[in-house]
N, CA, C and O atoms as CSV, one atom per row, in Angstrom:
chain,resi,resn,atom,element,x,y,z
A,1,MET,N,N,0.829,-1.167,0.000
A,1,MET,CA,C,0.000,0.000,0.000
A,1,MET,C,C,0.880,1.238,0.000
A,1,MET,O,O,0.732,2.136,0.829
A,2,GLU,N,N,1.771,1.256,-0.927
A,2,GLU,CA,C,2.727,2.342,-1.037
A,2,GLU,C,C,2.078,3.590,-1.612
A,2,GLU,O,O,1.255,3.513,-2.524
A,3,GLY,N,N,2.456,4.739,-1.069
A,3,GLY,CA,C,2.015,6.001,-1.626
A,3,GLY,C,C,0.528,6.246,-1.537
A,3,GLY,O,O,0.006,7.073,-2.285
A,4,GLY,N,N,-0.176,5.564,-0.653
A,4,GLY,CA,C,-1.598,5.784,-0.501
A,4,GLY,C,C,-2.452,5.117,-1.556
A,4,GLY,O,O,-3.634,5.435,-1.680
A,5,PHE,N,N,-1.879,4.193,-2.325
A,5,PHE,CA,C,-2.635,3.484,-3.347
A,5,PHE,C,C,-2.608,1.990,-3.075
A,5,PHE,O,O,-1.609,1.458,-2.591
A,6,ALA,N,N,-3.704,1.316,-3.386
A,6,ALA,CA,C,-3.752,-0.137,-3.277
A,6,ALA,C,C,-2.902,-0.705,-4.402
A,6,ALA,O,O,-3.235,-0.553,-5.577
A,7,ARG,N,N,-1.813,-1.355,-4.044
A,7,ARG,CA,C,-0.870,-1.869,-5.037
A,7,ARG,C,C,-1.587,-2.792,-6.023
A,7,ARG,O,O,-2.328,-3.691,-5.625
A,8,GLY,N,N,-1.355,-2.557,-7.301
A,8,GLY,CA,C,-1.925,-3.396,-8.339
A,8,GLY,C,C,-3.325,-3.002,-8.768
A,8,GLY,O,O,-3.796,-3.446,-9.815
A,9,LEU,N,N,-4.000,-2.178,-7.981
A,9,LEU,CA,C,-5.359,-1.777,-8.338
A,9,LEU,C,C,-5.404,-0.387,-8.939
A,9,LEU,O,O,-6.301,-0.082,-9.725
A,10,GLY,N,N,-4.450,0.459,-8.582
A,10,GLY,CA,C,-4.472,1.834,-9.045
A,10,GLY,C,C,-5.589,2.635,-8.410
A,10,GLY,O,O,-6.034,3.641,-8.962
A,11,ILE,N,N,-6.041,2.189,-7.247
A,11,ILE,CA,C,-7.122,2.861,-6.531
A,11,ILE,C,C,-6.551,3.454,-5.253
A,11,ILE,O,O,-5.845,2.782,-4.501
A,12,GLU,N,N,-6.867,4.722,-5.019
A,12,GLU,CA,C,-6.422,5.397,-3.807
A,12,GLU,C,C,-7.001,4.691,-2.584
A,12,GLU,O,O,-8.158,4.270,-2.607
A,13,LEU,N,N,-6.214,4.555,-1.519
A,13,LEU,CA,C,-6.705,3.953,-0.288
A,13,LEU,C,C,-7.834,4.787,0.299
A,13,LEU,O,O,-7.810,6.015,0.216
A,14,LEU,N,N,-8.809,4.132,0.884
A,14,LEU,CA,C,-9.889,4.824,1.567
A,14,LEU,C,C,-9.332,5.519,2.800
A,14,LEU,O,O,-8.622,4.918,3.606
A,15,THR,N,N,-9.668,6.793,2.930
A,15,THR,CA,C,-9.273,7.579,4.101
A,15,THR,C,C,-10.519,8.245,4.669
A,15,THR,O,O,-11.631,7.992,4.205
A,16,THR,N,N,-10.334,9.082,5.659
A,16,THR,CA,C,-11.479,9.777,6.258
A,16,THR,C,C,-12.022,10.887,5.373
A,16,THR,O,O,-13.078,11.443,5.673
A,17,THR,N,N,-11.323,11.230,4.280
A,17,THR,CA,C,-11.741,12.374,3.466
A,17,THR,C,C,-12.064,12.057,2.007
A,17,THR,O,O,-12.468,12.960,1.275
A,18,ASN,N,N,-11.903,10.817,1.557
A,18,ASN,CA,C,-12.062,10.549,0.120
A,18,ASN,C,C,-13.104,9.489,-0.211
A,18,ASN,O,O,-13.003,8.847,-1.257
A,19,PHE,N,N,-14.094,9.286,0.641
A,19,PHE,CA,C,-15.034,8.183,0.448
A,19,PHE,C,C,-15.739,8.213,-0.906
A,19,PHE,O,O,-15.811,7.180,-1.573
A,20,LYS,N,N,-16.256,9.351,-1.329
A,20,LYS,CA,C,-17.011,9.413,-2.588
A,20,LYS,C,C,-16.157,8.991,-3.778
A,20,LYS,O,O,-16.606,8.209,-4.616
A,21,ARG,N,N,-14.949,9.494,-3.858
A,21,ARG,CA,C,-14.041,9.144,-4.956
A,21,ARG,C,C,-13.638,7.663,-4.875
A,21,ARG,O,O,-13.639,6.960,-5.886
A,22,TRP,N,N,-13.299,7.201,-3.677
A,22,TRP,CA,C,-12.913,5.803,-3.465
A,22,TRP,C,C,-14.054,4.865,-3.848
A,22,TRP,O,O,-13.844,3.864,-4.532
A,23,LYS,N,N,-15.266,5.199,-3.399
A,23,LYS,CA,C,-16.430,4.359,-3.682
A,23,LYS,C,C,-16.660,4.244,-5.183
A,23,LYS,O,O,-16.909,3.151,-5.691
A,24,SER,N,N,-16.581,5.351,-5.887
A,24,SER,CA,C,-16.791,5.345,-7.335
A,24,SER,C,C,-15.771,4.452,-8.036
A,24,SER,O,O,-16.128,3.643,-8.892
A,25,CYS,N,N,-14.504,4.604,-7.669
A,25,CYS,CA,C,-13.444,3.785,-8.285
A,25,CYS,C,C,-13.598,2.316,-7.924
A,25,CYS,O,O,-13.452,1.446,-8.783
A,26,MET,N,N,-13.892,2.033,-6.657
A,26,MET,CA,C,-14.014,0.649,-6.211
A,26,MET,C,C,-15.212,-0.028,-6.869
A,26,MET,O,O,-15.120,-1.186,-7.278
A,27,GLU,N,N,-16.327,0.679,-6.975
A,27,GLU,CA,C,-17.505,0.101,-7.618
A,27,GLU,C,C,-17.200,-0.257,-9.069
A,27,GLU,O,O,-17.554,-1.342,-9.531
A,28,SER,N,N,-16.551,0.643,-9.781
A,28,SER,CA,C,-16.194,0.363,-11.177
A,28,SER,C,C,-15.288,-0.854,-11.281
A,28,SER,O,O,-15.483,-1.711,-12.142
A,29,TYR,N,N,-14.295,-0.925,-10.399
A,29,TYR,CA,C,-13.364,-2.055,-10.431
A,29,TYR,C,C,-14.085,-3.367,-10.130
A,29,TYR,O,O,-13.917,-4.349,-10.853
A,30,LEU,N,N,-14.885,-3.387,-9.065
A,30,LEU,CA,C,-15.572,-4.623,-8.680
A,30,LEU,C,C,-16.590,-5.054,-9.733
A,30,LEU,O,O,-16.750,-6.249,-9.978
A,31,LEU,N,N,-17.275,-4.108,-10.352
A,31,LEU,CA,C,-18.189,-4.449,-11.447
A,31,LEU,C,C,-17.425,-5.097,-12.593
A,31,LEU,O,O,-17.868,-6.099,-13.155
A,32,GLY,N,N,-16.283,-4.524,-12.934
A,32,GLY,CA,C,-15.471,-5.056,-14.019
A,32,GLY,C,C,-14.911,-6.436,-13.741
A,32,GLY,O,O,-14.630,-7.191,-14.672
A,33,GLU,N,N,-14.745,-6.778,-12.466
A,33,GLU,CA,C,-14.217,-8.085,-12.076
A,33,GLU,C,C,-15.328,-9.071,-11.704
A,33,GLU,O,O,-15.043,-10.152,-11.190
A,34,ASP,N,N,-16.588,-8.711,-11.959
A,34,ASP,CA,C,-17.751,-9.537,-11.605
A,34,ASP,C,C,-17.802,-9.855,-10.112
A,34,ASP,O,O,-18.157,-10.968,-9.724
A,35,LEU,N,N,-17.452,-8.888,-9.285
A,35,LEU,CA,C,-17.453,-9.071,-7.839
A,35,LEU,C,C,-18.469,-8.171,-7.130
A,35,LEU,O,O,-18.649,-8.291,-5.918
A,36,TRP,N,N,-19.128,-7.285,-7.855
A,36,TRP,CA,C,-20.020,-6.299,-7.241
A,36,TRP,C,C,-21.211,-6.934,-6.526
A,36,TRP,O,O,-21.622,-6.443,-5.475
A,37,GLU,N,N,-21.774,-8.013,-7.068
A,37,GLU,CA,C,-22.944,-8.643,-6.461
A,37,GLU,C,C,-22.649,-9.129,-5.052
A,37,GLU,O,O,-23.539,-9.149,-4.202
A,38,VAL,N,N,-21.412,-9.520,-4.800
A,38,VAL,CA,C,-21.037,-9.981,-3.467
A,38,VAL,C,C,-21.099,-8.830,-2.474
A,38,VAL,O,O,-21.568,-9.014,-1.351
A,39,VAL,N,N,-20.639,-7.657,-2.861
A,39,VAL,CA,C,-20.672,-6.485,-1.992
A,39,VAL,C,C,-22.114,-6.078,-1.707
A,39,VAL,O,O,-22.435,-5.672,-0.591
A,40,CYS,N,N,-22.968,-6.183,-2.695
A,40,CYS,CA,C,-24.368,-5.794,-2.537
A,40,CYS,C,C,-25.166,-6.805,-1.733
A,40,CYS,O,O,-26.283,-6.518,-1.304
A,41,GLY,N,N,-24.601,-7.982,-1.527
A,41,GLY,CA,C,-25.300,-9.018,-0.779
A,41,GLY,C,C,-26.190,-9.882,-1.639
A,41,GLY,O,O,-26.863,-10.770,-1.113
A,42,ASP,N,N,-26.223,-9.658,-2.950
A,42,ASP,CA,C,-27.098,-10.415,-3.838
A,42,ASP,C,C,-26.647,-11.852,-4.041
A,42,ASP,O,O,-27.437,-12.691,-4.472
A,43,GLU,N,N,-25.391,-12.147,-3.739
A,43,GLU,CA,C,-24.846,-13.471,-4.007
A,43,GLU,C,C,-24.880,-14.404,-2.804
A,43,GLU,O,O,-24.525,-15.576,-2.934
A,44,SER,N,N,-25.297,-13.920,-1.634
A,44,SER,CA,C,-25.287,-14.794,-0.468
A,44,SER,C,C,-26.367,-15.862,-0.596
A,44,SER,O,O,-27.424,-15.629,-1.182
A,45,GLN,N,N,-26.083,-17.029,-0.041
A,45,GLN,CA,C,-27.000,-18.157,-0.127
A,45,GLN,C,C,-27.009,-18.898,1.193
A,45,GLN,O,O,-26.030,-18.861,1.938
A,46,GLU,N,N,-28.113,-19.574,1.485
A,46,GLU,CA,C,-28.194,-20.412,2.666
A,46,GLU,C,C,-27.422,-21.694,2.414
A,46,GLU,O,O,-27.364,-22.185,1.287
A,47,VAL,N,N,-26.830,-22.231,3.468
A,47,VAL,CA,C,-26.074,-23.471,3.340
A,47,VAL,C,C,-27.044,-24.645,3.433
A,47,VAL,O,O,-27.655,-24.877,4.475
A,48,THR,N,N,-27.174,-25.367,2.352
A,48,THR,CA,C,-27.963,-26.594,2.310
A,48,THR,C,C,-27.155,-27.628,1.550
A,48,THR,O,O,-26.178,-27.293,0.880
A,49,ALA,N,N,-27.557,-28.873,1.652
A,49,ALA,CA,C,-26.842,-29.936,0.939
A,49,ALA,C,C,-26.885,-29.687,-0.565
A,49,ALA,O,O,-25.888,-29.903,-1.255
A,50,ALA,N,N,-28.018,-29.240,-1.075
A,50,ALA,CA,C,-28.171,-29.012,-2.513
A,50,ALA,C,C,-27.344,-27.820,-2.999
A,50,ALA,O,O,-26.985,-27.749,-4.175
A,51,ALA,N,N,-27.047,-26.890,-2.100
A,51,ALA,CA,C,-26.331,-25.676,-2.501
A,51,ALA,C,C,-24.855,-25.695,-2.089
A,51,ALA,O,O,-24.210,-24.647,-2.079
A,52,ALA,N,N,-24.318,-26.856,-1.755
A,52,ALA,CA,C,-22.936,-26.941,-1.264
A,52,ALA,C,C,-21.933,-26.382,-2.273
A,52,ALA,O,O,-21.049,-25.614,-1.893
A,53,GLU,N,N,-22.050,-26.748,-3.534
A,53,GLU,CA,C,-21.114,-26.259,-4.553
A,53,GLU,C,C,-21.288,-24.764,-4.775
A,53,GLU,O,O,-20.306,-24.033,-4.898
A,54,ALA,N,N,-22.532,-24.310,-4.827
A,54,ALA,CA,C,-22.789,-22.880,-5.006
A,54,ALA,C,C,-22.217,-22.092,-3.827
A,54,ALA,O,O,-21.685,-20.998,-4.013
A,55,MET,N,N,-22.321,-22.635,-2.632
A,55,MET,CA,C,-21.780,-21.957,-1.455
A,55,MET,C,C,-20.261,-21.907,-1.517
A,55,MET,O,O,-19.669,-20.900,-1.129
A,56,ARG,N,N,-19.621,-22.958,-1.990
A,56,ARG,CA,C,-18.167,-22.969,-2.135
A,56,ARG,C,C,-17.725,-21.876,-3.099
A,56,ARG,O,O,-16.762,-21.154,-2.842
A,57,VAL,N,N,-18.443,-21.767,-4.211
A,57,VAL,CA,C,-18.132,-20.739,-5.204
A,57,VAL,C,C,-18.350,-19.354,-4.601
A,57,VAL,O,O,-17.528,-18.458,-4.795
A,58,TRP,N,N,-19.447,-19.173,-3.875
A,58,TRP,CA,C,-19.723,-17.879,-3.251
A,58,TRP,C,C,-18.630,-17.506,-2.260
A,58,TRP,O,O,-18.174,-16.362,-2.247
A,59,ARG,N,N,-18.201,-18.456,-1.427
A,59,ARG,CA,C,-17.150,-18.172,-0.441
A,59,ARG,C,C,-15.866,-17.715,-1.126
A,59,ARG,O,O,-15.201,-16.786,-0.668
A,60,LYS,N,N,-15.532,-18.373,-2.217
A,60,LYS,CA,C,-14.318,-18.010,-2.951
A,60,LYS,C,C,-14.451,-16.603,-3.535
A,60,LYS,O,O,-13.531,-15.792,-3.426
A,61,THR,N,N,-15.593,-16.320,-4.151
A,61,THR,CA,C,-15.833,-15.000,-4.732
A,61,THR,C,C,-15.859,-13.934,-3.642
A,61,THR,O,O,-15.304,-12.850,-3.822
A,62,ASN,N,N,-16.500,-14.232,-2.516
A,62,ASN,CA,C,-16.547,-13.290,-1.399
A,62,ASN,C,C,-15.145,-12.995,-0.883
A,62,ASN,O,O,-14.815,-11.840,-0.612
A,63,ALA,N,N,-14.321,-14.023,-0.747
A,63,ALA,CA,C,-12.956,-13.830,-0.252
A,63,ALA,C,C,-12.145,-12.949,-1.199
A,63,ALA,O,O,-11.393,-12.083,-0.752
A,64,LYS,N,N,-12.295,-13.167,-2.509
A,64,LYS,CA,C,-11.601,-12.331,-3.490
A,64,LYS,C,C,-12.044,-10.879,-3.357
A,64,LYS,O,O,-11.223,-9.963,-3.400
A,65,THR,N,N,-13.349,-10.680,-3.195
A,65,THR,CA,C,-13.899,-9.334,-3.090
A,65,THR,C,C,-13.431,-8.657,-1.805
A,65,THR,O,O,-13.044,-7.488,-1.822
A,66,GLU,N,N,-13.466,-9.387,-0.693
A,66,GLU,CA,C,-12.972,-8.836,0.570
A,66,GLU,C,C,-11.522,-8.395,0.443
A,66,GLU,O,O,-11.152,-7.320,0.914
A,67,PHE,N,N,-10.711,-9.216,-0.188
A,67,PHE,CA,C,-9.296,-8.904,-0.346
A,67,PHE,C,C,-9.104,-7.599,-1.116
A,67,PHE,O,O,-8.300,-6.752,-0.726
A,68,VAL,N,N,-9.846,-7.443,-2.210
A,68,VAL,CA,C,-9.750,-6.220,-3.008
A,68,VAL,C,C,-10.142,-5.010,-2.160
A,68,VAL,O,O,-9.444,-3.996,-2.163
A,69,LEU,N,N,-11.243,-5.113,-1.444
A,69,LEU,CA,C,-11.695,-3.999,-0.611
A,69,LEU,C,C,-10.687,-3.678,0.492
A,69,LEU,O,O,-10.360,-2.512,0.714
A,70,LYS,N,N,-10.201,-4.695,1.174
A,70,LYS,CA,C,-9.270,-4.476,2.283
A,70,LYS,C,C,-7.954,-3.861,1.825
A,70,LYS,O,O,-7.351,-3.075,2.556
A,71,ARG,N,N,-7.507,-4.206,0.632
A,71,ARG,CA,C,-6.266,-3.642,0.107
A,71,ARG,C,C,-6.415,-2.167,-0.223
A,71,ARG,O,O,-5.418,-1.469,-0.412
A,72,ALA,N,N,-7.649,-1.685,-0.293
A,72,ALA,CA,C,-7.897,-0.296,-0.680
A,72,ALA,C,C,-8.407,0.552,0.484
A,72,ALA,O,O,-8.995,1.612,0.267
A,73,ILE,N,N,-8.186,0.092,1.717
A,73,ILE,CA,C,-8.604,0.839,2.901
A,73,ILE,C,C,-7.359,1.170,3.717
A,73,ILE,O,O,-6.543,0.293,3.998
A,74,SER,N,N,-7.219,2.420,4.089
A,74,SER,CA,C,-6.028,2.861,4.822
A,74,SER,C,C,-5.962,2.212,6.201
A,74,SER,O,O,-6.972,1.765,6.744
A,75,SER,N,N,-4.770,2.172,6.744
A,75,SER,CA,C,-4.544,1.589,8.067
A,75,SER,C,C,-5.378,2.281,9.134
A,75,SER,O,O,-5.865,1.634,10.061
A,76,GLU,N,N,-5.546,3.597,9.007
A,76,GLU,CA,C,-6.294,4.337,10.020
A,76,GLU,C,C,-7.772,3.956,10.050
A,76,GLU,O,O,-8.428,4.143,11.075
A,77,LEU,N,N,-8.307,3.431,8.960
A,77,LEU,CA,C,-9.716,3.031,8.915
A,77,LEU,C,C,-9.910,1.523,9.001
A,77,LEU,O,O,-11.037,1.056,9.165
A,78,PHE,N,N,-8.842,0.765,8.894
A,78,PHE,CA,C,-8.954,-0.690,8.808
A,78,PHE,C,C,-9.609,-1.299,10.043
A,78,PHE,O,O,-10.345,-2.279,9.923
A,79,ASP,N,N,-9.361,-0.745,11.219
A,79,ASP,CA,C,-9.966,-1.280,12.439
A,79,ASP,C,C,-11.490,-1.254,12.393
A,79,ASP,O,O,-12.141,-2.041,13.080
A,80,HIS,N,N,-12.067,-0.360,11.594
A,80,HIS,CA,C,-13.523,-0.265,11.491
A,80,HIS,C,C,-14.133,-1.442,10.731
A,80,HIS,O,O,-15.322,-1.720,10.885
A,81,ILE,N,N,-13.351,-2.126,9.926
A,81,ILE,CA,C,-13.891,-3.226,9.115
A,81,ILE,C,C,-13.278,-4.573,9.485
A,81,ILE,O,O,-13.614,-5.590,8.877
A,82,ILE,N,N,-12.394,-4.596,10.463
A,82,ILE,CA,C,-11.649,-5.812,10.784
A,82,ILE,C,C,-12.567,-6.974,11.172
A,82,ILE,O,O,-12.221,-8.128,10.919
A,83,GLY,N,N,-13.702,-6.709,11.766
A,83,GLY,CA,C,-14.615,-7.772,12.186
A,83,GLY,C,C,-15.650,-8.152,11.147
A,83,GLY,O,O,-16.505,-8.995,11.419
A,84,SER,N,N,-15.600,-7.564,9.977
A,84,SER,CA,C,-16.582,-7.856,8.927
A,84,SER,C,C,-16.496,-9.317,8.517
A,84,SER,O,O,-15.405,-9.870,8.372
A,85,ARG,N,N,-17.654,-9.936,8.330
A,85,ARG,CA,C,-17.694,-11.350,7.991
A,85,ARG,C,C,-17.982,-11.599,6.514
A,85,ARG,O,O,-18.015,-12.745,6.067
A,86,SER,N,N,-18.189,-10.525,5.760
A,86,SER,CA,C,-18.400,-10.665,4.316
A,86,SER,C,C,-18.058,-9.347,3.633
A,86,SER,O,O,-17.940,-8.307,4.282
A,87,ALA,N,N,-17.904,-9.407,2.325
A,87,ALA,CA,C,-17.630,-8.197,1.555
A,87,ALA,C,C,-18.788,-7.216,1.671
A,87,ALA,O,O,-18.575,-6.004,1.681
A,88,ALA,N,N,-19.998,-7.724,1.758
A,88,ALA,CA,C,-21.165,-6.852,1.877
A,88,ALA,C,C,-21.119,-6.038,3.171
A,88,ALA,O,O,-21.606,-4.908,3.197
A,89,GLU,N,N,-20.550,-6.584,4.234
A,89,GLU,CA,C,-20.442,-5.863,5.504
A,89,GLU,C,C,-19.388,-4.770,5.462
A,89,GLU,O,O,-19.482,-3.789,6.199
A,90,ILE,N,N,-18.395,-4.929,4.614
A,90,ILE,CA,C,-17.338,-3.923,4.510
A,90,ILE,C,C,-17.922,-2.671,3.898
A,90,ILE,O,O,-17.209,-1.684,3.713
């Protein structure tokens, strides 16, 4: 996270003063990577025997999305999201 940017994403880290700009860039990036539905909560599913494979796929997609979001949040704000259990909670 050198220079206030999420390495490899080209997105400025979220700080206390840049939420609107950060949100716009992050939304565009996540949409382009087919990860936006996870943030919106549209991809969550109940765990059932019939949905085991779908849940595995969702967990993997959620983890990828969480990683992208966390890499773009500054250290000073990271404590606010540390307990989040899904990308949608971040």
